[in-house]
N, C-alpha and C positions, 0 to 999 in steps of 0.2 A: 617129744614134739615132732611133728611131721616136717620134712625138709623145706617144703614150699612156704609153710607158715613161718618157719624160723627165718627164711630169707626176707620175707616181707617185714617182719618185726625189726630186723637189723637195719633195713633200708630206711624205715621210719625214724629210727633212733639217730642214724647218721644225718638225715636231712634236717632234723630238728636241731642238731648240733652246729649246722652251718648257718650263720647269720650274715645279713648284708653289712658291708663295712662302710665306714666313712673315711675318705681319704682327704687329707689337707694339702692344698697347693699353696706354697709360699716360697718366695725367693731365698729365705733363710735356710739354715742347715737342719732345723728341727722338724721340718715338714716331711710328709710322705713323698712329695715330688715338688720340683721347682717349676715345672711347666705343666700345662694342661695335657699336652700329648703324653708326657711321662706318667701322669696320673691315670689317664685312660688306659695306657699299656698295662698298668698294675691292676686295674679294676676288673671286676667281674660283672656280668649283667645283674642289674638290681642294686649295685652299689651307689653310694652318694659321694660326689666330689664337692668339697667346699673350698672356694678360692678366696684367699686372703687379699687385702688391698695391694695393688701393684699393677704394673704393665706387663702383659703377656702376649706372646705371638699366638696366631690362630692355631686351630687344630682340627683334626678329623675325629668325630665321635662315631666309632664303629661298633658300639655295643650299647645296650639299653641302660642308661644311667640317669640319675638325677644330679643336676649341676646347679649349685647355688653360688652366687657371688655376693661378697660384702661391699659396703660402700667404699668407693675408691678403686674398684676393680676396673681395668681397662684392657680390652683385648684388641690388639693392633694386628689386624689381618683377618682373613675370612675364617669363619667357623662353619664347618660342614657336618651335618647330622646325617649319618648313613645307616643308622639303626632305628628300628621301630620302638615306639613307646618311651622315647627320651623326654625328660622334663628339664627345662632351662629357666632359671629364676634369677632376676636381679643382676643381669650382666650388662655391661656397656661394651658394645662391639662396633668397631670402625675399621674400614679398610680403604686404602688409597688406590687399590687395584680396580680393574673393570669388573671383577667378579662380584657377586652379591656378598654383602657382609655376612649374612647368615643364610645358608642353604639347607633346606629341609628336603633331603632326598629320599626319606623314608616316611612312613605313615604313623598315625596315632601319637604324634608328638605334641608337646605343649611348650609354648614360649610365653613366659609370664613376667611382667614388670621389667622388661629389658629396655635399654636405650640403644638404638641401632641407627647408625649413619653410614654413608658410603658415597663413593663417586658415581655409582650407577644405581643398582637396586640395593635397598637395605636388606630385604628378605625375599628369597625365592623359594617357593614351595612346589616340589614335584612329587610329593607324597600325599596320599589321601588322608582325610580325617585328622588334619593337624589344626591346632588352635593357637592363635596369636592373640594374647589378651593383655590389656592394660599396659601396652608398650608405647614408648615414644620413638617415632620413626622420622628420620630426616635424611632425605636423599632425592636426587632428581626422579628416580623411579622407585617409589616407596616399597610396596609389597606386590610381588608378582606371583600369581597362583596358576598352576598348570595341571592340577589334579582335583578330583572331586571331593566334596564334603569338607572343605577347609572353612575355618571360621576366623574372622578378624573382629575382635570384641573390645570395645572400650579403649581403643588406641588413639593417640594423638599423632597425626601424620602430616608432615610438612615437606614441600619440595617444589622444584621448578617444573616438574614434568607431571607424571601420573601418580596419584595417591595410592590407589589399589587397582591392579589389573587382573582380570579373570579371563583366561584365554582357553578356549576349546575344552571346556569342562562343564560340570554341573554340580548342583547341590551345595554351592558355597554360600557363605553368609557373612555380611558386613553389617555390624550393629553397634550402635552407641559410640561411634567414633567421631572425632573432630578432625576434619581433613582440610588443609589449605594447600592447594596445588593448582597447576594450570588445568589439569583434568582431575576431578575428584576420584571417581570410580569409573573404570572402563571395562565393560563386559563385551567380549568379542566371541562370536561363534559358540556361545554357551547358553545352556538351558537350565531352567528351574533353580535359579540363584535368587538370593534375597539381599536387598540393601535397605536397612530398616533403622529408623531413629538416629540418623547421623546428622551432624552439622558439617556442611560443606561450604567453604569460602573459596571462590575461584573467580579469576578474570577470563577464563576460557570456557570449559564445559564442565558442568557439575557431575552429572551421571550420564554415561554414554552406553547405549545398547546398540550393537551393530550385528546384524544377522543372528539375533538371539531371541529365543522363544520361551514363553512360560515363566518369565522372571517376575519378581515382586519388588516394587520400590514403594515404601510407605513410611510415613512419619518423619521424613527427612526435612531438614531446614537448610535451604540453599540460598546463598546471597553473594553479592559482589557484582562487579561489572562484567558478568559472564556473557558469552554469546548465546548459549542455551543452558538453562538450569538442568533439565532432563532432556536428553537428545536421543531419539530412536531413529534408526535407519534400517530398512529391510528386515523388520522384526515383526513377530506375531504373538498374539495371546499373552501379552504382558499386562500386569495389573499395576497401575500407578495410582496410589491412593494416599490421601491425608498428608500430602507434602506441602510445605510452605516455601514458596519460591518468590524472591523479590529482588528488584533492582538491576536486572540485566537487560539484554536485548529481547530474548524469548524465554518465557517460563518453561513450557513443555513443548518440544518440537517432535512431530510425528511425521517422518518422511518415508514414503513408500512402505507404509506400515499397515497391518491388517489385524482386525479383531482384537484390539487392545481395549481394556477398560481404564478410563481415566476418571476417577471419581473422588469427590470430597477434597480436592486440592485447593489451596489458597494461593493465588497468583497476584502479586501486588507490584505495581510500578515497573513493569517490564516494557521496554521502549517500543517494541514492535507488537508483541502479542503475549497474552497470558498463556493461551494454548494455540499452537499453530500446527495445522495438518496440511501436507502436500502429497498429492497422489496417495492419499490414505483412504481406506475403505473398511467398513464393518466396525468402526469405532463406536464405543459407548462413552460419551462425554456427559457425565451426570453429577449434579450436586456440587459443582465447583463454584468457589467464590473468586470472581475475576474483577479486580479493583484497580483503577488508575493505571491501566495498561494502554498501549497503543490500540490494540484490538483485544477485547476480552477473549473471544474465540475467533480465529481466522482459519477457514478452510479454503485451500486453493487446489483446483484440479482434483477434487476428492468427491467420492460418491458413496451412497448407501450407508451413511453414518447416522447415528442417533444422538441428538443433542437434547438433553432432558434435565429439567429442574436445576438449571444453573442460575446464579445471580451474577449479572454483569452490570457494574455500577462505576460511574465516574471514569470510564474509559473514553478514548477518542471515538472508537467504534465499539459498540456493545458486542454484536455477533456479525461476522462477515462471511458470506459464502461467495467466493469468487471463482468463476469457472468450474463450479461444482454442481453436481446433479443428484436429484432423488435423495436428498437428506430429509430426515424427520426431526422436527422441532416440536417439543411439548413442554408445557409448564415452565418455560424459562421466564425469568424476570429481568427486564432491562430498565434501568432507572438512572437518570442524571448523567447519561453519556452525551458527549457532544453530538454523535450520530448513533442512534440506537441500533438500527438494523441496516445492513448493506447486503444487497444481492445483485450481482452482475456477472457478466461472462468473462471477466478478467482478461487474460491473454489467450483464452481458449480458442482453438480452431478445429477441434476434433468432433464436436457435436453441433447440431443445429442450434440456432439461437434460443428457441423455446425450451430445448432440453436443459439448458443451463438455468432456466428459471422454473423448472419442474421440481418444486419442493413441496413437502407435506408439512405445512405450518398451520396449526389450528388456532382457535381463539383462546386456548389455555395459555398462550404466550402473551405476556403483558409488557407494555411500554408505559412507564410512569403511571401504572395503575389502570391502564385502559387496554382493551384487547387489540390484537392484530387481526386484520381480515385479509387473508391471502388466498384468493380464489383461483382454482385451476379448472378450466373446462366447464365453467358455470354459465348459465344464461338466465335472463329475465329476472334478475334480483335487484332489490334496493339495499344499499349498504347502510347499516345503522350509523347514527350520528356519533356514537362513542368510539368510532374507529381511530386508532392511534397510528396505523400504517395500513395503506391500501395497496394490495397487489392484485392485478387482474391479468391472468395468464391464460391465453387461448379462450377468452370469454366472449360472450355475445350479449348485447343489449343489457348491460349492467348500468344502473343509475346510482349516483352518489351526490348527496346534497348536504350543505351546511356542515362539512367536516372541518375540524381544526387540528392541524398536525404540525409538530415541530420536532427538531432535533433528530432528523432521519437522514440517511444517505440519499434516499429518494422518498419524498413524502407520498406521492402517488405514482405507481408503476403500472403501465399498461404494455403488455407484450403480446403480439400476435392476436390482438383483440379487435373487435369491430362493433360499430353501432353503440358504443358506450357513451355515457354522458356524465360529465362532472360539472356541478353547478354550485355557485355561491360558497366556495370553500376557501380556506386560507392555510398557507404553509409558511412556516418561519424557520430560520436558523437551521436549514438543511443544505446538503450539498446540491441537490436538485429538487426543485419544487414538484413539478409534474413532468414525467418522462414517458414518452410514447415510443415504442420500438416495433417496427414491422406491423403497425396497426392501421386500420382503415376506418374512415367515415365516423370518427369519434368527434364529439363536440365538447370543448372546454370553455365554459362561459362564466363570467362574473366571478372569477377566482382571483385571489390576491396572494402574491408570493413576496416575502420580505427577507432580506439578509440571507440569501442563499448564494451558492456559487453560480448556478444557472437557474433562472426562474422557471421557464417553460421550455421544454426540449422535445423536438420531434425528430426521430431518426428512421430513415428507410420506411416511411409511412405514406399513405395516400388518403387524400380527401379529408384531412384533419382540419377542423375549424377552431381557432382561438377567437372568442368573441368577448369584448369588453373585459379582458383580463388585464391585471395590473402587476407589474414587477418593480420592486424598489430595492435599492441598496444591494444589488447582486454583485458579487466579487468578479465574475467573469462576464456573463451576459444576462440581460433580462429575458430575451427570447432567442432561442437558437434552433435552426432547422438544418438538418443534414440529410442529403440523399432522399428528399421527399418530393412528392408529386401532387399537384393540384391542392396545395394547402392555402388556407385563407386565414389571414390575421385581420380582424375587423374591430376597429375602435379599441385597440389595445394600447397600453401605455407602459413605457419603461422609463424610470426616473432614477437618477443618481446611481447608476450601475457602471461597471467598467465599460461595457458596450451595451447598446440598447437592444436593437433587433438585428439579428444576422442570419442570412441564408447561405448555405454552402452546398454546392453540387446538387442543387435542386432545380426542378423545372415546373413551368406553368403555375407558379405560385402568385398570390395576390396579397399585397399589404395595403390596406385601405383605411383611411381616417384614423390612423394610429398616431401616437405621440411618443417621441423619444427626446427627453429633456435632461440636461445636466449629466450626461454620461461622459466618462473620462476619455473614451475613444470615439468610435463612430456612433451616431444616433441610429442610422439604418445602413447595413452593409449587405451587399450581394457579392458573393465570391463563387465564380464558376457556376453560376445559376442562370439558366437561359430561359428566355421567353416569359419572364416574370413581369408583373406590373406593380408599380408603386403609385398610388393615387390618393391625393387629398391628405397626405400625412404632414405632420409637423415635426421637424428636427431642429431643436433650438438649444443653444448654450452647451453644445458638445465640443469635443476636439475637432471632429469633422461631422458634418450634418448627414449627408446621404452619400455613400460611396459604393460604386460598382467596379469590380475588378474581374476581368476575364469572363464577363457575363454578357452573352450576345443576345441581340433582339429583344431587349427589355424596354419597357415603357415607363417613363417618369412623368406624371401629369398632375398639375395643380397641387404640388407639394409646397410647403413653406420651410425653407432652410434658412434660419435666421440666427444671427449672433453666435455663430460657431467660430472657434478659435482659428481654424485653418480654412478648409474649403466648405462652402455651403453644399455644393454638389460636386463630386469628382467621378469621372468615368475613365478607366484605365485599362489598356490592353484588351479591347473588345471591339465589336463591330455591330452596326445596325441598331444602335440605341435611338430611341425617340424621347427627347427631353422637351416637354411641351407645357407651357403655361405655369411654370414654377416661379416662386418668389425666393430669390437667393440674395438677401440683403444683410448688411451689417456683419458680414463674415470676414475672415482673412481674404479669401477669394470667393467670388460668386460661384462660378463654374470653372472647374479645372478638367481639361481633356488631355490625356496622354496616351500615345501609342495606340490610337484608335482610328477606325475608318468607317465610312458610310453611315455616320450618325447624323441625326437631325436635331437641331437645337433651335426651337422656335417659340415665340410668344412668352418668353421669360422676362422677369424683372430682375436685373442684376445691378443693384445700386448700393451706394454707401458702404462698400467693402473697403477694408483698410489697405488692400493691395490692388487687386485687379477685379474687374467685373467678370471678364471671360479670359482665361489663359489657356492656350493650347500649345502642346509640345509634340513633335514628331507624329503628327496626325495627318490623315489624308482623306480626301473625298467626302468631307462632311459638309452639311448644309446648315448655315447659321442665318436665320431670317426671322424678322418680326419681333426682335428682342428690344427691350429698353435697357440701356446700359449707361448709368449716370452716376456722377458724384463719387466715383471710386478714387482712392487716394493716390494711386500711382498711375494706372492707365485703365481705360475702359476695356480695350481688347489688346491682348499681347500674344502674338503668334511667334513661336520659336521652332525653326526647322520643320515647318509644316508646308505641305504642297497640295495644290489642286483642291482647296476648300473654297466654297462659295459663301460670301458674306454680303447680304443685301437686305434692304427694307428694315434695317435696324435703326433705332434712335440712339445716337451716341452723343452724349452731351455732358458738359460740365464736369468732366473728369479732371482731377487736380493737376497732375503733371502733364499727361498727354492723353488724348482720346484713343489713340491706337498706335501700335508698332508691329512690324512684320518684316522678318528677314528672309522669307521664303517666296515661293512662287504660287500665290493664291489669287482668287478672283474676288474683287471688292464691289462688283456690280454684276447684274444679270443682263447686260446689254442695253442698248439705247432705249428700247421701248419699256422694259421693266425697270431700268434704272438701278441706282446703288443704295446709299444710306443717307440718313440725315445726320449732319455734323454741326454741333453748336459753335464750332470755331471756324466754320467755312461758309461764307455767305455766297449764295448763288441765286439766280432767278430762274424759276421754273421747277416743275415737279414731273420729271426730273429736269435738272439744269444741265448745262453743257460745259461748265468750268471744272476740270478735274480737281480732285483733292488728293494730294500726295500723302502716302502712308510711310512714315519713317520705319525702317531704313530702306524698305523696298516695298513697292506696291502702289496701286493707284485706283481710286474710285473715280471712274471716268464720268459718271452721271449722278452726282449727288443731288439731294432734294433740298428745296428751299424750305419746306415746312415739315415738321414732325408728322409722320403718317401720311405724307403727301401722295403716297402710292395708292391711297383709297382703301 
């Protein structure tokens, strides 16, 4: 036999004669070792250690072994695996130290059916390709993974901190686990990991991905009073699919996130949103079911996303785009939401107004079975009557008639549009009925809005006309105008709303022949709105009838302010108002003037009010003439801390307690030739007469009249 062949044959025979051993660990004398460390010392790679019931200190496993524990085995102290290919079965491991109870410092190890608890982390894996399967984990920080290709399979994990943490690694997999922790799974600075088919119960965050790309989360069931079910921050190219997320604040949160696919998820009963994106771009949100959330989908400050084939049902808001630009919506179905579609500029200040409304939304999107018409840059069109939401963005000469819209954030939205006309349409149960922003020369006529927050709203627009429109039961205002110029409200009506018609920071507007009845606050309100006219309106049975605040050079003429709880007409903190020919009767006060100057109050009827006909406070240089002030319960005229006002040619009669009172320095006549006022409680001869009428507590009408209207 040749020498080399003989050597090989001898080696084979020797190897076959060496078999793996089984070492028994037991505190008794009949075992191979009384401690795990002693058994490891005696063992060779490939041997098996069987541990009998009892309590044992921790150990360091520095060679490749299989270790089995029987029922009743308890290891008190950390167990450290420093050799590759180890297999650990059926051990109960616990430590009171800050170290991990089980440390996997090498790779290709398996931990099967173990019960592991600790004061900090139960398991720490710093080796690659380890498997932790069918284990019960209980600790504040359950399993921490710092190396690639680890797997956590079928485990029950419970703790007050993080269930599974994957940090700065890749290729790890968490599957078929039940996790109850403040944070279920945390993936940090890690790529190409998977979290699949897990049940996660949390009051904090279910699955968190931070600065992590190319990960997969699918088939998970997340529930509890969580802040976010799935929370992504500064992450890209992740796939979130077929998860069920219910009962928290936000189902899926995508913050500063790019190019992620969020598909076929089921988000139910999340307080703020089913899917929420903030500063997100390039997202694909498709085929998700979004039911009974605050928002089905809410995008804030997000752009260039695709929202396709989602079902949003029974949410407060179906789909919301807030401060977000250039998103694509196709084939979405919104049904039975309180407000189906919301598009606004949010808190955005980075883009122009029209950019926030520049969305690609076609008629394949449906609201309660009817299409959305969202037109951008169109002109000369007629909108079909089956429209469920109307958006006109940078449009010209668009007409819409006979539309019926309900349950929308804004029923009809006009932005940067001109020459458009909306006629004979109705909007119900929406936040705002018709909203115009930065639009010009549009006419809204014969439209009806009911049970909205604001009925008709014009902001930063010019030449808008509201004609014969009606608002009823609106929670805030029937009509609201902000920052607008040359606006006309003609023959409009606001009934039983919080406020009737209000103009704010607007100029040269006209409200004519309108009615504001039974509104909880003001019937008509002008605030910081200058050179406006209110003519021929009726304000009845409101808290206050007509109120002007900080609005200079306005004209109130031929209005009826009757049966209002407080003031029929009030003008406050303004100058140069002209209040002429109005009827303010059966109110708390007829006209109330405060902190105003150079106003003219003439030809008004101020009678049968429960307090005063005319009450003025801290006002100066006003002219009060030609008014009939009668049968008011406290006084006809009451001036408090007023100076240099002229009051003459007024009929002041039959007021219950007193006809007038004045504690300031005012003028109650216009001199001997023009004369003063007619007083029912002061008899004189002549028009004017020469017997002065004293005004309590200060003041005097030197030339009162004998006859009402005796001045000709």
